[in-house]
DSSP file (Angstrom, degrees, kcal/mol; ACC not computed):
  #  RESIDUE AA STRUCTURE BP1 BP2  ACC     N-H-->O    O-->H-N    N-H-->O    O-->H-N    TCO  KAPPA ALPHA  PHI   PSI    X-CA   Y-CA   Z-CA
    1    1 A M              0   0    0      0, 0.0     2,-0.2     0, 0.0    45,-0.1   0.000 360.0 360.0 360.0 125.5  -35.6  -20.6  -36.9
    2    2 A G        -     0   0    0     43,-0.0     3,-0.0     1,-0.0     0, 0.0  -0.581 360.0-122.1 -85.8 151.5  -32.6  -22.5  -35.5
    3    3 A V        -     0   0    0     -2,-0.2    52,-0.2     1,-0.1    53,-0.1  -0.789  36.4-108.7 -90.3 131.8  -29.7  -20.8  -34.0
    4    4 A P        -     0   0    0      0, 0.0    52,-2.6     0, 0.0     2,-0.5  -0.225  27.4-126.9 -61.9 149.8  -26.4  -21.5  -35.8
    5    5 A E  E     -a   56   0A   0     50,-0.2     2,-0.3    52,-0.1    52,-0.2  -0.842  18.9-158.2 -97.6 129.6  -23.8  -23.7  -34.1
    6    6 A F  E     +a   57   0A   0     50,-3.7    52,-0.6    -2,-0.5     2,-0.3  -0.749  16.8 172.9 -98.5 154.7  -20.3  -22.5  -33.7
    7    7 A N     >  -     0   0    0     -2,-0.3     4,-1.7    50,-0.1     3,-0.3  -0.877  50.7 -82.8-148.4-178.6  -17.4  -24.9  -33.1
    8    8 A D  T  4 S+     0   0    0     53,-0.3     4,-0.3    -2,-0.3    54,-0.1   0.794 125.2  52.3 -62.0 -26.6  -13.6  -24.9  -32.9
    9    9 A N  T  4 S+     0   0    0      1,-0.2     4,-0.3     2,-0.1    -1,-0.2   0.850 121.3  26.5 -79.9 -34.4  -13.4  -25.1  -36.7
   10   10 A N  T  > S+     0   0    0     -3,-0.3     4,-3.2     1,-0.1     5,-0.4   0.442  92.4  97.9-108.9   0.9  -15.6  -22.1  -37.6
   11   11 A F  H  X>S+     0   0    0     -4,-1.7     4,-2.6     1,-0.2     5,-1.4   0.909  85.0  47.5 -58.7 -46.5  -15.2  -20.0  -34.5
   12   12 A E  I  4>S+     0   0    0     -4,-0.3     5,-2.0     3,-0.2    -1,-0.2   0.947 119.2  38.7 -62.5 -47.8  -12.6  -17.6  -35.9
   13   13 A Q  I  45S+     0   0    0     -4,-0.3    -2,-0.2     3,-0.2    -1,-0.2   0.938 123.7  38.8 -68.4 -46.8  -14.5  -17.0  -39.2
   14   14 A E  I  <5S+     0   0    0     -4,-3.2    -3,-0.2     3,-0.1    -2,-0.2   0.844 134.2  15.6 -75.1 -34.5  -18.0  -16.9  -37.7
   15   15 A V  I ><5S+     0   0    0     -4,-2.6     3,-0.9    -5,-0.4    68,-0.4   0.865 127.4  40.2-106.8 -59.2  -17.3  -15.0  -34.5
   16   16 A L  I 3 <S+     0   0    0     -5,-1.4    -3,-0.2     1,-0.3    -4,-0.1   0.821 123.3  39.0 -70.0 -31.3  -13.9  -13.3  -34.5
   17   17 A Q  T 3 <S+     0   0    0     -5,-2.0    -1,-0.3    -6,-0.3    -4,-0.1   0.322  86.3 129.2 -99.6   8.0  -14.0  -12.1  -38.1
   18   18 A S    <   -     0   0    0     -3,-0.9    64,-0.4    -6,-0.2    65,-0.2  -0.331  55.2-145.4 -66.3 142.6  -17.7  -11.1  -38.1
   19   19 A S  S    S+     0   0    0      2,-0.1    -1,-0.1    62,-0.1    -4,-0.0   0.603  86.2  50.1 -83.1 -11.9  -18.6   -7.7  -39.4
   20   20 A V  S    S-     0   0    0      1,-0.1    32,-0.1    -5,-0.1    62,-0.1  -0.855 104.3 -84.3-119.6 159.0  -21.4   -7.4  -36.9
   21   21 A P        -     0   0    0      0, 0.0    32,-2.8     0, 0.0     2,-0.4  -0.255  44.6-146.7 -58.2 151.8  -21.4   -8.1  -33.1
   22   22 A V  E     -bC  53  80A   0     58,-2.4    58,-3.3    30,-0.2     2,-0.6  -0.987   8.7-155.4-129.4 126.2  -21.8  -11.8  -32.2
   23   23 A L  E     -bC  54  79A   0     30,-3.0    32,-2.6    -2,-0.4     2,-0.5  -0.898  17.4-164.1 -98.2 118.8  -23.6  -13.2  -29.1
   24   24 A V  E     -bC  55  78A   0     54,-3.2    54,-2.3    -2,-0.6     2,-0.8  -0.912   9.5-155.4-109.9 126.1  -22.2  -16.7  -28.3
   25   25 A D  E     -bC  56  77A   0     30,-2.7    32,-3.1    -2,-0.5     2,-0.6  -0.877   8.3-156.8 -98.8 106.1  -24.1  -19.0  -26.0
   26   26 A F  E     +bC  57  76A   0     50,-3.2    50,-1.6    -2,-0.8     2,-0.2  -0.768  38.0 141.1 -82.9 119.4  -21.6  -21.5  -24.5
   27   27 A W  E     -b   58   0A   0     30,-2.3    32,-3.0    -2,-0.6    33,-0.4  -0.817  41.3-143.3-147.7 178.4  -23.7  -24.4  -23.5
   28   28 A A    >   -     0   0    0     -2,-0.2     3,-1.6    30,-0.2     6,-0.1  -0.970  28.2-120.1-151.4 149.5  -24.0  -28.2  -23.2
   29   29 A P  T 3  S+     0   0    0      0, 0.0     6,-0.1     0, 0.0    -1,-0.0   0.786 112.2  55.1 -62.4 -27.8  -27.0  -30.6  -23.8
   30   30 A W  T 3  S+     0   0    0      4,-0.0     2,-0.7    -3,-0.0    -3,-0.0   0.485  84.9 101.5 -83.2  -2.8  -26.8  -32.0  -20.2
   31   31 A C    <>  -     0   0    0     -3,-1.6     4,-1.7     1,-0.2     5,-0.2  -0.750  57.2-160.8 -91.9 113.0  -27.0  -28.5  -18.6
   32   32 A G  H  > S+     0   0    0     -2,-0.7     4,-1.9     1,-0.2     3,-0.3   0.933  91.5  48.0 -57.6 -52.5  -30.5  -27.7  -17.3
   33   33 A P  H  > S+     0   0    0      0, 0.0     4,-2.0     0, 0.0    -1,-0.2   0.829 107.9  58.1 -60.4 -29.8  -30.1  -23.9  -17.1
   34   34 A C  H  > S+     0   0    0      1,-0.2     4,-0.9     2,-0.2    -2,-0.2   0.909 107.2  46.4 -64.8 -40.8  -28.7  -24.0  -20.7
   35   35 A R  H  < S+     0   0    0     -4,-1.7    -1,-0.2    -3,-0.3     3,-0.2   0.851 110.2  55.3 -68.5 -33.5  -31.9  -25.6  -21.9
   36   36 A Q  H  < S+     0   0    0     -4,-1.9     4,-0.4     1,-0.2    -2,-0.2   0.888 111.1  42.8 -65.0 -39.4  -33.9  -23.0  -19.9
   37   37 A I  H  X S+     0   0    0     -4,-2.0     4,-2.0     1,-0.2     3,-0.4   0.626  90.9  89.8 -84.4 -13.1  -32.2  -20.1  -21.7
   38   38 A A  H  X S+     0   0    0     -4,-0.9     4,-2.2     1,-0.2    -1,-0.2   0.878  85.0  50.1 -55.3 -45.4  -32.4  -21.6  -25.2
   39   39 A P  H  > S+     0   0    0      0, 0.0     4,-2.1     0, 0.0    -1,-0.2   0.885 110.2  51.7 -62.7 -35.1  -35.8  -20.2  -26.1
   40   40 A L  H  > S+     0   0    0     -3,-0.4     4,-2.5    -4,-0.4    -2,-0.2   0.893 107.8  51.9 -64.9 -40.6  -34.6  -16.7  -25.0
   41   41 A I  H  X S+     0   0    0     -4,-2.0     4,-2.2     1,-0.2    -1,-0.2   0.905 109.6  49.9 -62.2 -42.0  -31.5  -17.1  -27.2
   42   42 A E  H  X S+     0   0    0     -4,-2.2     4,-2.3     2,-0.2    -2,-0.2   0.895 109.7  51.1 -64.2 -39.6  -33.7  -18.0  -30.2
   43   43 A Q  H  X S+     0   0    0     -4,-2.1     4,-2.8     2,-0.2     5,-0.2   0.940 110.4  48.5 -61.6 -47.6  -36.0  -14.9  -29.5
   44   44 A L  H  X S+     0   0    0     -4,-2.5     4,-1.5     1,-0.2    -1,-0.2   0.897 110.3  52.3 -60.3 -40.2  -33.0  -12.6  -29.4
   45   45 A A  H  < S+     0   0    0     -4,-2.2    -1,-0.2     1,-0.2    -2,-0.2   0.929 113.8  42.9 -61.3 -45.7  -31.6  -14.1  -32.7
   46   46 A G  H >< S+     0   0    0     -4,-2.3     3,-0.8     1,-0.2    -2,-0.2   0.898 116.1  46.8 -67.8 -41.2  -35.0  -13.6  -34.4
   47   47 A E  H 3< S+     0   0    0     -4,-2.8    -1,-0.2     1,-0.2    -2,-0.2   0.681 117.4  42.2 -77.4 -18.0  -35.6  -10.1  -33.1
   48   48 A N  T >X S+     0   0    0     -4,-1.5     3,-1.9    -5,-0.2     4,-1.7   0.104  76.9 151.2-116.8  21.4  -32.0   -8.8  -33.8
   49   49 A Q  T <4 S+     0   0    0     -3,-0.8     4,-0.1     1,-0.3    -3,-0.1  -0.288  71.2  16.4 -56.7 133.2  -31.5  -10.3  -37.3
   50   50 A G  T 34 S+     0   0    0      2,-0.4    -1,-0.3     1,-0.1     3,-0.1   0.097 121.6  61.6  92.1 -23.4  -29.1   -8.2  -39.3
   51   51 A I  T <4 S+     0   0    0     -3,-1.9     2,-0.3     1,-0.4    -2,-0.2   0.654 113.7  14.7-108.0 -19.7  -27.7   -6.2  -36.4
   52   52 A V     <  -     0   0    0     -4,-1.7     2,-0.5    -7,-0.2    -2,-0.4  -0.990  67.5-132.4-150.2 147.3  -26.2   -9.1  -34.4
   53   53 A K  E     - b   0  22A   0    -32,-2.8   -30,-3.0    -2,-0.3     2,-0.4  -0.869  23.5-163.8 -98.6 133.3  -25.3  -12.7  -35.1
   54   54 A V  E     + b   0  23A   0     -2,-0.5     2,-0.3   -32,-0.2   -30,-0.2  -0.972  18.9 154.4-120.8 130.8  -26.4  -15.1  -32.4
   55   55 A G  E     - b   0  24A   0    -32,-2.6   -30,-2.7    -2,-0.4     2,-0.4  -0.962  33.3-123.5-150.6 167.9  -25.1  -18.6  -32.1
   56   56 A K  E     -ab   5  25A   0    -52,-2.6   -50,-3.7    -2,-0.3     2,-0.5  -0.880  11.5-160.7-116.4 146.0  -24.4  -21.5  -29.7
   57   57 A L  E     -ab   6  26A   0    -32,-3.1   -30,-2.3    -2,-0.4     2,-0.7  -0.959  14.9-143.1-127.9 113.5  -21.2  -23.3  -28.9
   58   58 A N  E >>  - b   0  27A   0    -52,-0.6     4,-1.9    -2,-0.5     3,-0.6  -0.647   9.1-153.1 -75.8 114.3  -21.4  -26.7  -27.3
   59   59 A V  T 34 S+     0   0    0    -32,-3.0    -1,-0.2    -2,-0.7   -31,-0.1   0.760  93.4  55.8 -65.0 -24.2  -18.5  -26.8  -24.9
   60   60 A D  T 34 S+     0   0    0    -33,-0.4    -1,-0.3     1,-0.2   -32,-0.1   0.857 114.4  38.6 -73.2 -34.4  -18.3  -30.6  -25.1
   61   61 A D  T <4 S+     0   0    0     -3,-0.6   -53,-0.3     1,-0.2    -2,-0.2   0.690 126.6  35.2 -87.7 -20.6  -17.9  -30.4  -28.9
   62   62 A A     X  +     0   0    0     -4,-1.9     4,-1.8   -55,-0.1    -1,-0.2  -0.492  65.2 155.0-132.7  62.9  -15.6  -27.3  -29.0
   63   63 A P  H  > S+     0   0    0      0, 0.0     4,-2.7     0, 0.0     5,-0.2   0.815  70.3  59.6 -64.5 -29.9  -13.4  -27.5  -25.9
   64   64 A N  H  > S+     0   0    0      2,-0.2     4,-2.6     1,-0.2     5,-0.2   0.941 107.4  43.7 -65.5 -47.0  -10.7  -25.4  -27.4
   65   65 A S  H  > S+     0   0    0      2,-0.2     4,-1.0     1,-0.2    -1,-0.2   0.930 116.1  48.2 -63.4 -44.8  -12.8  -22.3  -27.9
   66   66 A A  H ><>S+     0   0    0     -4,-1.8     5,-2.5     1,-0.2     3,-0.5   0.922 114.2  46.4 -61.5 -43.9  -14.5  -22.7  -24.5
   67   67 A Q  H ><5S+     0   0    0     -4,-2.7     3,-1.7     1,-0.2    -1,-0.2   0.891 106.3  57.4 -67.1 -39.9  -11.1  -23.1  -22.8
   68   68 A S  H 3<5S+     0   0    0     -4,-2.6    -1,-0.2     1,-0.3    -2,-0.2   0.730 110.8  44.7 -67.8 -19.0   -9.5  -20.2  -24.6
   69   69 A Y  T <<5S-     0   0    0     -4,-1.0    -1,-0.3    -3,-0.5    -2,-0.2   0.231 115.5-114.5-106.4  13.2  -12.2  -17.8  -23.2
   70   70 A G  T < 5 +     0   0    0     -3,-1.7     2,-0.8     1,-0.2    -3,-0.2   0.817  47.4 174.4  65.9  33.6  -12.1  -19.3  -19.7
   71   71 A V      < +     0   0    0     -5,-2.5    -1,-0.2     1,-0.2     3,-0.1  -0.644  11.8 155.6 -76.2 111.7  -15.5  -20.7  -19.7
   72   72 A S        +     0   0    0     -2,-0.8     2,-0.3     1,-0.3    -1,-0.2   0.624  63.0  31.5-112.6 -20.6  -15.7  -22.6  -16.4
   73   73 A S  S    S-     0   0    0     18,-0.0    -1,-0.3   -47,-0.0    18,-0.2  -0.994  86.8-102.0-137.3 148.5  -19.5  -22.7  -15.8
   74   74 A I  S    S+     0   0    0     -2,-0.3   -40,-0.2     1,-0.1   -47,-0.1  -0.909  89.5  44.8-125.9 152.7  -22.4  -22.7  -18.3
   75   75 A P  S    S+     0   0    0      0, 0.0    16,-3.5     0, 0.0     2,-0.4   0.412  71.8 165.0 -73.8 140.9  -24.4  -21.2  -19.6
   76   76 A T  E     -CD  26  90A   0    -50,-1.6   -50,-3.2    14,-0.2     2,-0.5  -0.997  17.9-162.1-119.8 131.2  -21.9  -18.4  -20.3
   77   77 A L  E     -CD  25  89A   0     12,-3.2    12,-3.1    -2,-0.4     2,-0.4  -0.954   7.3-173.4-114.5 131.1  -22.9  -15.8  -22.9
   78   78 A M  E     -CD  24  88A   0    -54,-2.3   -54,-3.2    -2,-0.5     2,-0.6  -0.979  14.8-149.2-126.1 138.6  -20.3  -13.6  -24.5
   79   79 A L  E     -CD  23  87A   0      8,-2.7     7,-3.3    -2,-0.4     8,-1.3  -0.927  18.5-164.5-106.3 120.5  -20.8  -10.7  -26.8
   80   80 A F  E     +CD  22  85A   0    -58,-3.3   -58,-2.4    -2,-0.6     2,-0.3  -0.813  11.6 178.1-105.0 143.0  -18.0  -10.2  -29.3
   81   81 A K  E >  S- D   0  84A   0      3,-2.6     3,-1.8    -2,-0.4   -62,-0.1  -0.964  74.8  -8.3-143.3 128.5  -17.3   -7.1  -31.4
   82   82 A N  T 3  S-     0   0    0    -64,-0.4   -66,-0.1    -2,-0.3     3,-0.1   0.858 130.7 -54.9  53.3  38.3  -14.4   -6.8  -33.8
   83   83 A G  T 3  S+     0   0    0    -68,-0.4     2,-0.3     1,-0.2    -1,-0.3   0.497 117.6 107.2  79.7   3.4  -13.0  -10.1  -32.4
   84   84 A E  E <  S-D   81   0A   0     -3,-1.8    -3,-2.6   -68,-0.1     2,-0.6  -0.877  75.0-115.1-116.8 147.5  -12.9   -8.9  -28.8
   85   85 A V  E     +D   80   0A   0     -2,-0.3    -5,-0.3    -5,-0.2     3,-0.1  -0.700  36.3 169.8 -76.4 120.5  -15.2   -9.9  -25.9
   86   86 A I  E     +     0   0A   0     -7,-3.3     2,-0.3    -2,-0.6    -6,-0.2   0.592  65.8  18.2-107.8 -15.3  -17.1   -6.7  -24.9
   87   87 A D  E     -D   79   0A   0     -8,-1.3    -8,-2.7     2,-0.0     2,-0.4  -0.988  60.9-169.5-154.1 149.2  -19.6   -8.3  -22.5
   88   88 A R  E     -D   78   0A   0     -2,-0.3     2,-0.4   -10,-0.2   -10,-0.2  -0.995   2.0-175.0-144.8 132.2  -19.8  -11.6  -20.6
   89   89 A F  E     -D   77   0A   0    -12,-3.1   -12,-3.2    -2,-0.4     2,-0.5  -0.993   7.5-160.2-129.7 134.9  -22.7  -13.1  -18.6
   90   90 A V  E     +D   76   0A   0     -2,-0.4   -14,-0.2   -14,-0.2   -16,-0.1  -0.963  58.7   0.4-117.4 130.7  -22.6  -16.3  -16.5
   91   91 A G  S    S-     0   0    0    -16,-3.5   -14,-0.1    -2,-0.5     2,-0.1  -0.265 110.9 -19.1  89.2-179.0  -25.8  -18.1  -15.6
   92   92 A L        -     0   0    0     -2,-0.1    -2,-0.1   -16,-0.0   -58,-0.1  -0.367  67.0-168.2 -63.8 138.1  -29.4  -17.4  -16.5
   93   93 A Q        -     0   0    0     -4,-0.1     2,-0.2    -2,-0.1    -2,-0.1  -0.944  25.5-107.6-128.1 147.6  -29.9  -13.8  -17.6
   94   94 A P    >>  -     0   0    0      0, 0.0     4,-1.6     0, 0.0     3,-0.6  -0.502  30.0-123.5 -70.2 146.1  -33.1  -11.7  -18.1
   95   95 A K  H 3> S+     0   0    0      1,-0.2     4,-2.7     2,-0.2     5,-0.2   0.877 109.9  59.7 -56.4 -39.4  -33.8  -11.0  -21.8
   96   96 A S  H 3> S+     0   0    0      1,-0.2     4,-2.3     2,-0.2    -1,-0.2   0.867 102.9  51.6 -60.8 -36.9  -33.7   -7.3  -21.2
   97   97 A R  H <> S+     0   0    0     -3,-0.6     4,-1.7     2,-0.2    -1,-0.2   0.905 112.1  45.5 -67.7 -40.9  -30.2   -7.4  -19.9
   98   98 A L  H  X S+     0   0    0     -4,-1.6     4,-2.2     2,-0.2    -2,-0.2   0.894 111.8  52.1 -68.5 -39.3  -28.9   -9.2  -22.9
   99   99 A Q  H  X S+     0   0    0     -4,-2.7     4,-2.9     1,-0.2    -2,-0.2   0.898 106.7  53.8 -63.8 -39.6  -30.9   -6.9  -25.2
  100  100 A Q  H  X S+     0   0    0     -4,-2.3     4,-2.6     1,-0.2    -1,-0.2   0.908 108.9  48.9 -59.4 -42.0  -29.3   -3.9  -23.5
  101  101 A A  H  X S+     0   0    0     -4,-1.7     4,-1.9     2,-0.2    -1,-0.2   0.904 111.8  48.8 -65.6 -40.5  -25.8   -5.4  -24.2
  102  102 A I  H  X S+     0   0    0     -4,-2.2     4,-0.8     2,-0.2    -2,-0.2   0.928 112.3  48.5 -62.9 -45.7  -26.7   -6.0  -27.9
  103  103 A D  H >< S+     0   0    0     -4,-2.9     3,-0.8     1,-0.2    -2,-0.2   0.914 111.0  50.5 -61.1 -43.4  -28.1   -2.4  -28.2
  104  104 A A  H >< S+     0   0    0     -4,-2.6     3,-1.3     1,-0.2    -1,-0.2   0.849 105.1  57.5 -64.0 -34.6  -24.9   -1.0  -26.6
  105  105 A A  H 3< S+     0   0    0     -4,-1.9    -1,-0.2     1,-0.3    -2,-0.2   0.723 106.6  50.2 -68.9 -20.4  -22.7   -3.0  -29.0
  106  106 A N  T <<        0   0    0     -4,-0.8    -1,-0.3    -3,-0.8    -2,-0.2   0.277 360.0 360.0-102.6  10.1  -24.4   -1.4  -32.0
  107  107 A E    <         0   0    0     -3,-1.3    -1,-0.2    -4,-0.1    -2,-0.1   0.485 360.0 360.0 -81.7 360.0  -24.0    2.2  -30.8
């Protein structure tokens, strides 16, 4: 299962207007840690289908979205709910920490 790609054109509709919480992985293909965390992002997407939307945003392809949320180092993961950032993680994260944030967003 592939993780959907967000970009500057679909960010508002896919993320900000989503009826469920959205975990956005801000990444780039040249970023080693981003490639390391990618399988974990796919696992979270598969295991949380229907309760959270998980997607990736390539900061090189969508500089406006990355800049408007102050992404200065990648990977940065942000959890959005009702169009607002409710959690933010910078760098590699344990899966359990991300799952806790997802669970908390759905309480």
